C-alpha positions in Angstrom: 0.0 0.0 0.0 1.3 3.4 -1.0 2.2 5.7 1.9 1.0 9.3 2.0 2.2 12.3 4.1 0.0 14.1 6.6 -2.1 16.8 5.0 -1.1 20.4 5.4 -2.4 21.7 8.8 -5.8 23.4 8.7 -5.3 26.9 10.1 -8.1 27.8 12.5 -9.7 30.9 11.1 -12.0 31.5 14.0 -10.0 33.3 16.7 -10.7 36.1 19.2 -7.8 37.8 21.0 -5.6 35.2 19.3 -7.4 32.4 21.1 -9.7 29.8 19.6 -13.3 30.8 19.7 -16.2 28.5 20.8 -19.7 29.7 20.2 -22.7 28.4 22.1 -26.3 29.0 20.9 -29.2 27.9 23.1 -31.6 25.8 21.1 -34.9 25.2 22.7 -38.1 23.3 21.6 -39.7 25.3 18.9 -36.6 27.0 17.6 -35.7 26.6 14.0 -32.6 24.4 13.8 -31.0 25.8 10.6 -31.4 29.3 12.1 -29.6 28.3 15.3 -26.8 26.9 13.2 -26.6 30.0 11.1 -26.5 32.2 14.3 -23.6 30.1 15.6 -21.6 30.4 12.3 -22.3 34.1 12.1 -21.1 34.7 15.6 -18.1 32.5 15.0 -17.1 34.8 12.1 -18.9 33.4 9.1 -18.7 30.2 7.1 -16.9 32.1 4.3 -13.8 32.6 6.5 -12.9 29.0 5.9 -15.1 27.6 3.1 -16.1 29.6 0.0 -19.0 29.5 -2.3 -18.5 26.7 -4.8 -16.1 24.7 -2.6 -16.5 21.0 -1.9 -16.9 19.6 1.6 -17.1 16.2 3.1 -19.3 16.3 6.2 -18.4 13.7 8.8 -21.3 12.8 11.1 -21.4 10.1 13.7 -23.2 6.9 12.6 -21.3 4.6 14.9 -24.4 2.6 15.5 -28.2 2.6 14.8 -29.1 4.0 18.2 -30.6 7.5 18.7 -28.8 10.7 19.5 -26.4 11.2 21.2 -25.0 7.8 20.1 -25.8 8.8 16.4 -26.1 12.1 14.6 -29.7 13.2 14.6 -31.0 13.4 11.1 -32.7 16.7 11.7 -29.3 18.1 12.7 -27.6 16.6 9.6 -30.4 18.0 7.4 -30.1 21.4 8.9 -26.4 21.6 8.3 -26.8 20.5 4.7 -29.4 23.2 4.1 -27.1 25.8 5.6 -24.2 24.6 3.4 -26.4 24.5 0.3 -27.6 28.1 1.0 -23.9 29.0 0.8 -23.5 27.2 -2.5 -21.3 24.5 -1.0 -21.0 21.1 -2.7 -21.7 18.6 0.0 -20.8 14.9 0.4 -21.4 12.9 3.6 -18.9 10.1 4.6 -18.9 7.7 7.5 -18.2 4.1 8.7 -19.9 2.5 11.7 -18.3 1.0 14.7 -17.1 -2.6 15.0 -20.0 -3.8 17.1 -22.6 -2.5 14.6 -20.9 -3.7 11.4 -21.6 -3.4 8.5 -22.0 0.3 7.8 -24.7 -0.2 5.2 -27.0 -1.9 7.8 -26.6 1.0 10.2 -27.2 3.6 7.5 -30.3 1.6 6.4 -31.7 1.4 10.0 -31.2 5.1 10.5 -32.8 5.9 7.1 -29.8 8.1 6.2 -30.0 7.6 2.4 -33.6 8.8 2.2 -32.6 12.0 3.9 -29.5 12.5 1.7 -31.6 11.8 -1.5 -33.9 14.7 -0.5 -30.9 17.0 -0.8 -29.2 15.2 -3.7 -26.1 14.5 -1.5 -23.8 11.6 -2.1 -23.0 9.2 0.8 -19.5 7.8 0.9 -19.3 4.5 2.7 -15.7 4.6 4.0 -15.9 0.8 4.4 -15.9 0.5 0.6 -13.5 3.4 -0.1 -10.0 3.1 -1.3 -7.7 2.8 1.7 -4.4 4.6 2.0 -1.6 4.6 4.6 -0.7 7.9 6.1 2.6 8.5 7.8 1.8 10.5 10.9 5.0 9.6 12.8 3.5 10.1 16.2 4.4 8.6 19.6 1.6 6.1 19.5 1.0 5.7 15.8 3.6 5.7 13.0 1.1 5.1 10.3 -2.7 4.9 10.1 -5.0 3.7 7.3 -7.7 6.0 6.2 -10.2 6.4 3.3 -8.7 8.3 0.4 -11.8 10.4 -0.1 -11.7 12.2 3.2 -7.9 12.4 3.1 -8.0 14.2 -0.2 -11.1 16.4 0.6 -10.6 20.1 0.1 -12.6 20.8 3.3 -14.0 18.7 6.2 -16.8 19.6 8.6 -17.3 17.4 11.6 -20.7 17.0 13.3 -20.0 15.4 16.6 -22.4 14.8 19.5 -21.1 15.0 23.1 -21.4 12.3 25.7 -19.5 10.2 28.1 -17.7 7.1 26.9 -16.5 3.9 28.6 -13.0 3.6 27.1 -12.4 7.1 25.8 -13.9 9.0 28.8 -15.9 11.2 26.4 -16.7 11.5 22.7 -16.7 14.7 20.7 -14.9 16.2 17.8 -11.5 14.5 18.3 -13.0 11.0 18.7 -15.0 11.5 15.5 -11.7 10.6 13.8 -12.1 7.0 14.9 -14.8 6.8 12.3 -12.3 7.2 9.5 -9.5 4.8 10.6 -9.5 1.2 9.3 -11.1 -1.6 11.3 -7.6 -3.0 11.8 -6.4 0.2 13.3 -9.4 0.4 15.6 -8.5 -3.1 16.9 -5.0 -1.8 17.6 -6.4 1.3 19.4 -8.6 -0.7 21.6 -6.0 -3.5 22.4 -4.3 -1.5 25.1 -6.8 0.6 27.1 -4.0 2.6 28.8 -3.2 4.1 25.4 -6.6 4.5 23.8 -7.1 8.1 24.9 -3.7 9.2 23.7 -4.1 7.4 20.4 -7.4 9.2 19.7 -5.8 12.6 20.1 -2.8 11.6 18.0 -4.7 10.1 15.0 -5.9 13.6 14.1 -2.4 14.4 12.9 -3.4 12.9 9.6 -5.8 15.8 8.8 -8.1 18.2 10.6 -11.6 19.7 10.1 -12.1 23.3 8.9 -15.1 23.5 11.1 -16.8 21.7 14.0 -20.6 22.0 14.5 -21.6 20.1 17.6 -25.1 19.0 18.5 -25.3 19.5 22.3 -29.1 19.5 22.6 -29.3 16.1 24.2 -26.7 14.0 25.9 -26.0 11.1 28.3 -23.6 11.2 31.2 -23.4 7.7 32.5 -20.1 5.8 32.4 -20.9 3.9 29.2 -22.4 6.8 27.4 -25.9 5.4 27.6 -28.7 5.8 30.1 -30.9 8.7 31.1 -30.9 11.8 28.9 -29.7 15.3 30.0 -30.6 18.4 28.0 -28.0 21.1 27.6 -30.1 22.5 24.8 -27.1 24.0 22.8 -25.7 24.2 19.3 -21.9 24.8 19.4 -19.4 25.7 16.8 -15.6 26.2 16.6 -12.6 25.9 14.3 -10.7 24.1 17.1 -11.3 20.5 18.0 -9.6 20.7 21.3 -11.4 23.8 22.4 -14.9 22.7 21.6 -14.3 19.3 23.2 -13.0 21.0 26.3 -16.1 23.1 26.5 -18.3 20.0 25.9 -16.7 18.1 28.8 -17.1 21.1 31.0 -20.8 21.0 30.3 -21.0 17.3 30.9 -19.2 17.7 34.2 -22.0 19.9 35.5 -24.3 16.9 35.6 -23.4 14.7 38.6 -23.0 11.1 37.7 -20.5 8.2 38.1 -18.4 8.3 34.9 -14.8 8.8 33.8 -14.7 12.6 33.3 -14.4 13.5 37.0 -10.6 14.1 36.7 -8.6 17.2 35.8 -8.2 17.9 32.1 -4.4 17.7 32.7 -5.0 13.9 33.2 -7.1 13.4 30.1 -4.6 12.1 27.5 -6.8 12.9 24.5 -6.5 16.6 25.4 -2.9 16.6 26.5 -1.6 14.7 23.5 -3.6 16.8 21.0 -2.3 20.0 22.6 1.2 18.6 22.6 0.9 18.1 18.8 -0.6 21.6 18.5 -3.9 20.2 17.1 -5.8 22.7 19.2 -5.9 24.5 22.6 -7.6 24.2 25.9 -7.1 28.0 26.3 -9.9 29.5 24.4 -12.7 32.1 24.5 -16.4 31.4 24.7 -19.3 33.4 23.3 -22.8 32.5 24.7 -25.7 33.8 22.8 -29.0 34.6 24.5 -31.9 32.1 24.2 -34.8 33.0 21.8 -37.2 35.0 23.9 -40.1 33.4 22.0 -39.2 29.9 23.4 -37.2 30.3 26.6 -40.3 31.0 28.7 -42.5 28.2 27.4 -43.1 25.0 29.3 -41.9 22.8 26.5 -38.5 22.0 28.0 -36.9 20.8 31.2 -36.4 23.7 33.7 -33.3 22.0 35.1 -31.8 22.0 31.6 -32.4 25.8 31.4 -30.7 26.2 34.7 -27.6 24.4 33.5 -27.6 26.3 30.3 -27.7 29.6 32.2 -24.7 28.5 34.2 -22.4 27.8 31.2 
């Protein structure tokens, strides 16, 4: 297999006071999702800062399994992002490969009815499982090479659509862990073979290439140890050009809900963050902009008051 070098680093265009910017937009029941996403992107600095009209983008959602959000990307969220990108005259493709336990990808995509949604928008789905695989020399401390789909490696632009939740082996899942969805099944086996290295390997695999933009669905989450269980409702849409910054903010939000899980330690002890920062893939030193909730919906009885209380504290 031919080896390829790491892609040129994506420069984060979304900064304030020379720090990465993370935008949080409250999204409550009754709000129009594409509008919430547009507000987040506008406050961030505008989609056009990183992706121009006529550009091509691969959108990377999370279809790890056929279970509902936050284990999988919500189809209304994916649809809303596609609509926003089409409004900016962006050429969109969606690419993904499911997790090992839910194999094969086509079964997961079928159960989630993803193709019907994409057909509505005339968007191609790339099943990474059937893509051409290439070897990328990342020359890290935990990986020397990783095998990735050629289509996402060669893409002009990448937009990640992570959810946020706790995770049994990785502590949490967000933008950085979304990269596990584009490494080969063999590499996933390697990554899970030594649990003491899993977190660090997740941070380091993102050396291969990075997203231009991360749009996170933080409307609903789970905080139990295994990333399943009762739902919590942060009621947020988040956006950033920095994977590390937005994941840091996501974990801070999850930490506000008391539960027995693996995120109750300092960030300095979370290897996914420290390794990613070591490789200058992002920063835990960032600025946050929190937009006000829509007055037309924040005073209704259509959402959990406890969720609003948490939202007001972040």
